[in-house]
N, C-alpha and C positions, 0 to 999 in steps of 0.2 A: 504494500500500500504506500503510495507516495504522499508525503506530508509537506506542509508549507515550509519552504526554505526561509530561515530567519533573515538571510541577507536581502531577501526581496522586500522586507519591511523597512529596510534602511535606505535603499536607493533603487531606482527603476532600472536595474541592470537586466540584461538578457539572460534567460535561463539556459542551461546547458543543452536542453532538448531543442531549444530554438537555435543555438549556435551551430548545431550539427547540420542545419539545413544546407543542402548543396546549392551553390549559386545557379540562378536560372541562366541557361545558355542564351547568348545573344541571338536575337532574331531580327530579321528585317521584315517588319510588319507593314503591310500596305493598308492604309485606311483613308477613305475619302471623307470620313467624318472627323472634324476637329475636336480635340478633347476640350471639355468645358473648363472654364477658368474658376475652379473652386477647390477647396481642400478635398483630397481623395482618400486620405488615410489618417490614422490617429497621430502620425508623426507630423502632420502639417495642420493640426486643428488650431482654431482660434484660442487665444488665452482666455481664462475665465472672465476677466473684466469685459472683453469684447463680446463674449457669448451673452452676458447679461444684457448688454446694449442691443445685440441682435435680436434677443427675445422680445424686447419692448418696442421695436421699430414699428410694428403693425399689430393688427388684432389677433394674429396667430400666437399661440402659446405652445412651446415645445416641452414635453415632459421628458426628463432625463433620469427618471427612477430606474434602478437596475433591474427591477422585477419585470422585465420585458415591457415596461411602460414607456416605450420610445415612440408612442403614437403622437401625431400632431393633433392637438385638441384646441378648443377655444370656447368662448362663451356661447356661440351659436355654431353649429356644424354646418358648413356650407361647402359646396364643391365648385371650383372654378368652371365656368362654362367651357364647352369644347373650343379649342383653337382651330385655326384654319387647317384643314386636313392636308397632310403631306402626300396623300395618295392621289392616284389619277382620278379625273372626273368621270371616267368610264365606270358604269355601275358594275359591281362585282358579280361574277357568275354564281349560279347556284352552288351550295355547299357540296364539295366532293365527298360524299359519304358512302360507306359500304352498307351491306345488308343489316349490320348491327347498329347502324347509326354513328359509327366512328369514322374519323377522317381517313380517307383512302390514300395511302402513299403511292398507289399506281398512277395517280394523276400527275405526278412529277415527271418531267422529261427524263428519258433514260440516262441516269447519271452513272459514271464509272465506279463510284464508291457508295457505300451505305453503312449504316450503323447496326450492330447487334447490341441490344439494350437490356438492362436489368434495373429494377427499382427496389429499394429497401426503405422502410418508413418506421419511425417511432414517434408517437405523439405523447407529449407530457400530460395531456388531459384529453378526455373524450371531446371530439369536435362538436360544436353546436349544430343542430339540424339546420339545413337551409330553410329560410322562410318562404312563404308564398310570395310571388307566384312561381318561384323556381322549384319548390317542392310543395305539393298540396296534400298534407296528411288528412285522414278522415276526421270528421267532427267527433269529439269525445263525448259530447252530451247535447241535449236539446238547447242548452244555453250557449253553446259555441256557435260561431258563424258557420254558415254552410260552406262546404269545400267542393272542389272539383275533383276530388280524389277518385271518384267512380268513373270519371271520364279520362283519366290519365292513361296514356298508352303503356306505360310501365311504372307501376306504383312505387318501385324501389329506386328509381333513378331521377336525376334532376334535369330540368329543361330550361332553356332560355330561347325566346323567339321561336318556339316550336321545335328546337333542335336539342339533342342530347348534349349536355355540358361535357366537354372533353376533359381528360385527365383524371387525377385522383386527389382527394383531400386528405391531408395528414395534420390533424390539429388545426392550426391556423395557416399551415403551408399548403401548397398545391404543386403537383408535379405532372409532367407530360413526357412521354417517350414514344418515338416513332422511328421509322427507317432513316429519316433525314434531319429530324429536329428533336432536341431535348430541352427541357426547361424546368427550373425550380424557382417558385415564387414564395416569399416569406411574408405572410400577413402579419401585421403588427398587432400582437395579442391584446394590447390595452383596450382596443375597441370593443372587446367582448364584455367589458364591464359597463358599457353604455347601453341604454334601452334600445336604440336603433343601430347599434354598432355590430358589424359582422366582418371581421378581417378575413376569415376563411372564405367568405363569399367573394370578396374583392380579389383575393389572390387567385381563386379559381376562375372567375370571369375574365380577368386580365389574361390569364393563361389560355382560356378557351378562345377568346377573340384573337389573340396573338397567333396561335396555331392555325386558326381558321383563315386569317389573312394570308399567312404563308402558303397554305395549301391552295387557296383561291388564286393567288398570283402565279404559283407554279403551274396550275392548270391552264393558264393563258398562253404559256410560252413553250417553245421547243428548246432542245438542248443548246442550240446555237445562240439564241437571243435571251436565254434566261439569265438574269443578273439580279440576285437577291438584294433587297433594300430593308434590312431588319428594323431600322429606326422608324420608317414609315409604317411598317406592319405594327410595331408596338404603339405608335401614336394613334393609329386607327383603333387598336384594341382599347386604349385608354379612353378615347372618345365614346366608343360603343359601351364601355362599362359605365361611364358616367350616365349615359342615356338609360341603360337598363336599371340603374339603381336610383334614378331620380323619381320624382312624383309620378304616379301615386305610390310607387314602391318605397322610395326614400330609405335606403340602407346605406350606412356610413362605414368607412374603413379605409385603410391604406395598406400597400404591399410593396415590397421590393420585387425586382425581376432580374433573372439571369438565364440566358439561353444560348444554345450553340446550334447553328444551322450549317449542315454539311454541304459543301459544293466542291468544285475542283478548278484547277488551272492547268494550262499546258506548259510543260517544261520548255523554256526558250531555246534550249540547245537541241534536245531530242524530239520535242513535240509530243512526248508522252504525257498523258494526264496525271496530275498529282493532286491528292486530296487537300482541300482548303476548308477551314472552319471559320465562319463568321460568328464571333463571340460577342454577345451583347450583354451589358451589365448596367443596372441602375440600383444602387443601394449596397447592402452589405452581404448579399448572397454571393456565391463565387462559382466561376467555371475554371477548371484546371485541366491541363493536358499532361498526362503521365506517359512516359515511355518505359514499359516494363522490361524490355529487352536490355536496357542499359541502366535501369533504376534511376531515372532522372526526371525532373520536372521540366517540361518543355515550355510551359506558359501557365500563368494564373492571372485572372482579372484582379483589379484593385478595388477594394471596398470604397464606397462613397459615403461619407458621413457629414452631417451638419456639425456635429461634435460627437464625443464619445457616447456610444449607445443610442444615438439618434441618427439613423441612416437616412439617406435620401429615399423617398418613397412616393408612390403614385396614389392619389386618392383624395379623400375629404380633407379640406383645409390645407393641403400641401401645395407649396408653390412650385414643386418639381413637375416637369413634363418630359416625355421622351425626347422631343425635338431639342430641348434645351440641355438635358442632363445625361441622356443615355450615351454610353461610350461603346463603340464597335471596333473590334480588332480583327483583322484578317490574318489568321495564323496558319501557316503551312504545316501539315502533319504528315505522318507516314502510316502505312498499313500496320495494324497491330497496336497503334497508340490508343490509349484509353482516355476519353473525354468525360469529365465528371461535372455535373451540375449539382450544386450542394447549397442547402440553406445554411444560415450561420450557426445552426446547432452542431454542425460538423467542424467548421473552421474556428469556432470559439472554444472548442475542446481539444482539437488536435493541431499541432504545428504542421506546416507544409511537408517537412521531411518525413513526418510520421504517416501522413496520408500517402506519400509516394512509396514508402516502405510497405505499408499495409496492402496497397493495390498490387505492387510488384510481387509481394509474397503470396497473395491470394491467387494471382494468375499462375505463378509457378506451382502452387499446391494443386490447382485444378488440372494443370497439364500432367501432373504426376498421378492424377486419378483420385486425389483425396476428397474433393468436393462431390464427385460421383458416388463414392463409397458412403459418404455421410448422408446422401439423399436429400440435400437441402433444397434443391430446385429440380424441376422437371422440364422437358422440352428438348429443343434442338441444342446442339453442342454450344454454338456461339451464345445463344440466349442464356443457356445454363451457366456459362462461365461468368457473364456479366451479372446475372442474378446473385451468384456466389460472391463475386467481388463487392457488389453493393451491400450485401448482407454483412460481410466481414467488416467493411468500413463503418457501417452503421453501428455494429456492436462495439467496435473500438471506441467510437465517439460516445456511445451510451455509457460505457464503463467509467469514463472520466466525468461525464455529466452527473452521474449519480454518486460520485465520490466526494464527500465534503472536505477531504484532506488532499485531494489531487492538485497538481499544479497545471494550469491551463493558460492558453493565450488570453482568454477573457480576463482572468485574474490578473495577469501581468499588465494588461492595458489599463485595468481599473486602478491598480497601484500607481502606475505612471501618472494617472490623473489625480492622484491624491485621495482615492476612495478606498475604504477598507473592503477587502474582498478575499475570498479563499475558496478553494475547491473548483470543481467544474461548473459549467453553466447549464442548469436544467432547462432545456428548450426542445421544441419540436426538431427532430433530426430527419432530414430528407436527403436521400442520395439517388441520383440517376447516373448510372454508369453506361457508357457506350463505347464499343470497340470498333474502330474503322477497319473495313475489309472491302475487297473487291465485290462489286455488285454482280452476282451471278444470275439474278432473277430477271 
């Protein structure tokens, strides 16, 4: 059992677990989106005096309580109206759905690479049920309002605008995994204490509309002219979520967003296709690329904070928008690389080098047959492996999160800010793991 190091109470030094992190290899990343001019990590945060001034500049009030109360709240909960859409004026085509109502990856132009994916989830508490009209439960008594439960096409699932809401809910988090796109959104849990607050709903709707916009745009293009635009997709999702949660529904919440969209580029020398990932981040969730063959971290996105424990977030009362704040990196990868989309329940409890080691070790164990013998997952080999990798990483983060004496990145960041903190951070833990491989289908 790891205990609190006394030296951490004296000075904000870096723990040995953190010092062991291998340096990120230099990459030439091509990005058409300029990086926003604001603090991106705890190392560049505003001093406390300026933070207090920032909090009083307008009607918005930012809570910095450590118990996941990093929601943006105020006297009255209002949401900024939709901004000018960055998408094309051409109306979107019908949703490309399969027989089960899920987004159909076959609408994508034939890409040379694809993802094998796996998901692992741990919720710190049971998620709140989705409210009507997204889920319409039966009336409990004659005094309850009448419901439309009897007319629901599937009484166990949630719908928006007549379509099945994509992805999965994990506490206040939401995740999505497909052949070409993965995503992890972290809803700010403090909204669950408000009468009309529902962070999990906001996280899931942003995810749903984001994935939908990606699939709709892919269905319009061929392989030759398909050029992803992740920021415009996320902006469209943000505007559609505002519309879906406005009157008469009126549900409040905020969420971070982190996703990875697989594409490709042609090698300038050989002309052969090479995998390329568009990594989009807004807030303190994270996308990381791990190369198990060499046990190294190829890339990780940078968290965006207003200040410690108050991330940039989309939703009610938040000044942040995708077009202004989202950061997109185009990261060249290789076959066999593992792309991770994770909520802060992972990165607040594990240092980057621990994530790299756990992923690399899990891939190695699976290739030796250990995962198959344990029977943790079922299905095709590729999906089995990523399910096993995601589960192992989730369990490693969970061990630290539940240990009141463990040393964690969140604890060290809190001490650097002059806050008393110890142990891991109990939070929703969401992991989506995706391995890049050639597209045989």
